[in-house]
C-alpha positions in Angstrom: 15.7 -7.6 17.0 12.7 -8.5 14.8 10.7 -5.9 12.9 7.6 -7.2 11.3 6.0 -4.9 8.7 2.7 -5.6 7.2 2.0 -4.6 3.6 -1.0 -2.2 4.2 0.8 0.3 6.5 3.8 0.3 4.2 1.8 1.0 1.1 -0.2 3.7 2.8 3.0 5.4 4.0 4.5 5.4 0.5 1.2 6.7 -0.9 1.0 9.5 1.6 4.6 10.6 0.7 3.9 10.5 -3.0 0.7 12.6 -2.5 2.7 15.2 -0.6 5.4 15.3 -3.3 3.1 15.1 -6.3 -0.5 16.0 -5.5 -1.7 15.4 -9.1 -1.1 11.7 -8.6 -3.8 11.5 -5.9 -6.4 9.8 -8.1 -3.9 7.1 -9.3 -2.5 6.5 -5.9 -5.9 6.1 -4.2 -7.0 3.7 -7.0 -3.8 1.6 -6.7 -4.0 1.6 -2.9 -7.6 0.4 -3.0 -6.8 -2.4 -5.5 -3.8 -3.5 -3.4 -5.9 -3.6 -0.2 -8.6 -5.6 -2.0 -6.1 -8.1 -3.3 -4.6 -8.5 0.2 -8.0 -9.0 1.6 -8.9 -11.7 -1.0 -5.6 -13.6 -1.1 -4.0 -12.8 2.3 -0.6 -11.3 2.8 1.4 -14.6 2.6 1.6 -14.6 -1.1 2.8 -11.0 -1.3 5.6 -11.4 1.2 7.1 -14.7 0.2 
């Protein structure tokens, strides 16, 4: 059984859980998420997964 997870949905899931647990972190979580998505878009997911 092969389970392929891409990084973006995993990051957004973790961010959503953290926002529910600690709403004060919303600004930081959104900023980090946007930076990560930008880096993934620029460099591709290959460098982050291997």
